[in-house]
Legacy VTK file of the C-alpha trace (Angstrom):
# vtk DataFile Version 3.0
C-alpha trace
ASCII
DATASET POLYDATA
POINTS 180 float
-36.999 8.314 -8.518
-38.498 8.067 -12.029
-38.316 11.175 -14.268
-42.229 11.023 -14.481
-42.394 11.723 -10.714
-40.592 15.267 -11.077
-42.336 18.492 -11.511
-41.303 21.155 -14.149
-38.427 22.399 -12.206
-37.164 19.038 -11.922
-37.728 18.639 -8.168
-40.080 16.179 -6.521
-43.498 17.432 -5.715
-43.733 14.860 -2.927
-40.331 14.908 -0.997
-41.774 12.604 1.675
-41.579 9.815 -0.666
-37.889 9.245 -0.161
-34.645 10.465 1.275
-34.389 12.982 -1.434
-34.506 16.747 -0.157
-34.768 20.020 -2.090
-32.216 22.907 -1.599
-35.213 24.889 -0.321
-35.737 22.185 2.457
-32.170 22.250 3.340
-32.191 26.090 3.549
-35.210 26.128 5.741
-33.773 23.509 7.948
-30.512 25.384 8.371
-32.517 28.592 9.039
-34.596 26.592 11.685
-31.308 25.511 13.377
-30.058 28.997 13.564
-33.339 30.364 14.763
-33.327 27.566 17.646
-30.109 28.897 18.793
-31.308 32.351 18.731
-34.150 31.351 20.649
-32.039 29.594 23.124
-29.886 32.752 23.706
-33.070 34.868 24.046
-34.569 32.571 26.571
-31.424 32.762 28.565
-31.424 36.568 28.560
-35.077 36.401 29.613
-34.159 34.137 32.481
-31.478 36.735 33.538
-33.805 39.814 32.952
-36.571 38.152 34.951
-34.304 37.555 37.887
-33.270 41.193 37.866
-36.828 42.261 37.618
-37.701 40.143 40.638
-35.209 41.929 42.637
-36.189 45.329 41.476
-40.045 44.754 42.024
-41.748 46.563 44.939
-45.219 44.694 44.913
-44.948 41.354 46.278
-47.373 39.877 43.790
-45.364 41.210 40.947
-42.181 39.771 42.344
-43.908 36.481 42.563
-45.001 36.717 38.927
-41.525 37.482 37.800
-40.386 34.318 39.634
-43.093 32.387 37.576
-41.805 33.966 34.397
-38.193 32.762 35.166
-39.576 29.396 35.638
-41.413 29.479 32.324
-38.247 30.902 30.419
-36.263 28.110 31.963
-38.716 25.464 30.720
-38.750 27.300 27.334
-34.771 27.038 27.408
-35.189 23.344 28.286
-37.536 22.669 25.306
-35.154 24.419 22.975
-32.313 22.356 24.080
-34.248 19.222 23.919
-35.264 20.028 20.214
-31.555 21.006 19.475
-30.221 17.757 21.059
-32.852 15.824 18.833
-31.650 17.464 15.826
-27.985 16.570 16.816
-26.940 20.270 17.403
-25.832 22.463 20.081
-26.948 25.907 21.234
-23.530 27.504 20.872
-22.808 30.554 18.793
-26.092 32.461 18.391
-27.159 35.973 18.836
-29.911 37.063 21.132
-33.043 38.499 19.676
-32.724 41.314 22.090
-29.819 43.730 22.016
-27.272 44.232 24.624
-28.894 46.394 27.311
-32.479 46.101 26.037
-33.317 44.568 29.353
-31.407 46.712 31.604
-33.297 48.704 34.240
-33.309 52.533 34.655
-32.080 53.663 38.015
-35.168 53.746 40.214
-37.580 52.073 37.979
-41.067 51.692 39.266
-43.412 48.565 38.925
-45.037 50.100 35.972
-41.821 50.390 34.104
-40.929 46.780 35.009
-44.320 45.519 33.694
-43.748 47.547 30.289
-40.187 46.104 29.975
-41.033 42.584 30.713
-44.112 42.512 28.517
-42.092 44.123 25.673
-39.421 41.464 26.047
-41.899 38.630 26.314
-43.788 39.906 23.111
-40.372 40.017 21.290
-39.347 36.538 22.009
-42.743 35.121 21.623
-42.907 36.696 18.061
-39.428 35.176 17.109
-40.576 31.753 18.718
-43.902 31.765 16.474
-41.663 32.316 13.445
-39.813 29.435 14.414
-42.868 27.197 14.955
-44.035 28.150 11.525
-40.617 27.119 10.129
-40.728 24.060 12.021
-43.849 23.091 10.519
-42.374 23.531 6.983
-39.449 21.408 8.010
-41.699 18.838 9.074
-40.525 18.962 12.793
-43.977 18.588 14.100
-42.813 17.909 17.631
-40.465 20.987 17.695
-43.401 23.173 16.524
-45.594 21.789 19.297
-42.899 22.570 21.892
-42.265 26.031 20.626
-46.147 26.717 20.765
-46.138 25.500 24.279
-43.386 27.819 25.204
-45.047 30.773 23.569
-48.408 30.068 25.386
-46.482 29.889 28.858
-44.707 33.126 28.116
-47.821 35.000 27.041
-49.866 33.602 30.117
-46.918 35.163 32.140
-47.204 38.466 30.454
-50.875 38.523 31.234
-50.348 37.485 34.915
-47.733 40.203 35.186
-49.991 43.008 33.822
-52.775 41.735 36.129
-50.408 41.789 39.128
-50.002 45.558 38.856
-53.465 46.549 37.565
-55.412 44.527 40.311
-52.785 44.067 42.790
-53.421 40.181 42.527
-52.028 37.674 40.211
-55.202 35.699 39.355
-55.319 33.731 36.304
-58.292 34.641 33.751
-61.471 32.943 34.934
-63.406 30.678 32.650
-66.817 31.814 32.023
-69.555 29.168 31.856
-72.873 29.567 30.335
-75.798 27.771 31.746
LINES 1 181
180 0 1 2 3 4 5 6 7 8 9 10 11 12 13 14 15 16 17 18 19 20 21 22 23 24 25 26 27 28 29 30 31 32 33 34 35 36 37 38 39 40 41 42 43 44 45 46 47 48 49 50 51 52 53 54 55 56 57 58 59 60 61 62 63 64 65 66 67 68 69 70 71 72 73 74 75 76 77 78 79 80 81 82 83 84 85 86 87 88 89 90 91 92 93 94 95 96 97 98 99 100 101 102 103 104 105 106 107 108 109 110 111 112 113 114 115 116 117 118 119 120 121 122 123 124 125 126 127 128 129 130 131 132 133 134 135 136 137 138 139 140 141 142 143 144 145 146 147 148 149 150 151 152 153 154 155 156 157 158 159 160 161 162 163 164 165 166 167 168 169 170 171 172 173 174 175 176 177 178 179
């Protein structure tokens, strides 16, 4: 790279022009990898939590929604594994975004408590996943960013359906309104 192509700090203003990478880019990439491992651990916790919530639920419609949440969390888990495999990394050695016991049920928890706990956990995991999506964009990992966004979309839809299962007794998806 020619000296005239460097900015005042001595780094390239256009790192995509060659194999050169800044220290900031390397740091963001290592932060992304650590975050992906944490997302993997968090989605594993959500899979386990949704199975426990399914067993504890009283309303059949809510129990069905917890099964759908489990499937969605498993799909998010597979997406993170796919991204990590594409980056040549494994998911080992990460901490979960949720603390041990955060997903534990109180004895005799009713359906409203299950909904509150599950939507809180989904929100926490979705917030962390959205931070990762932003970081993936910064690292020019656009496929990873898209897969993370798909996971968030699915989990937030599950949260809405879980809340609707208790409120209305049914798990109907939000209807689209057409204007004539």
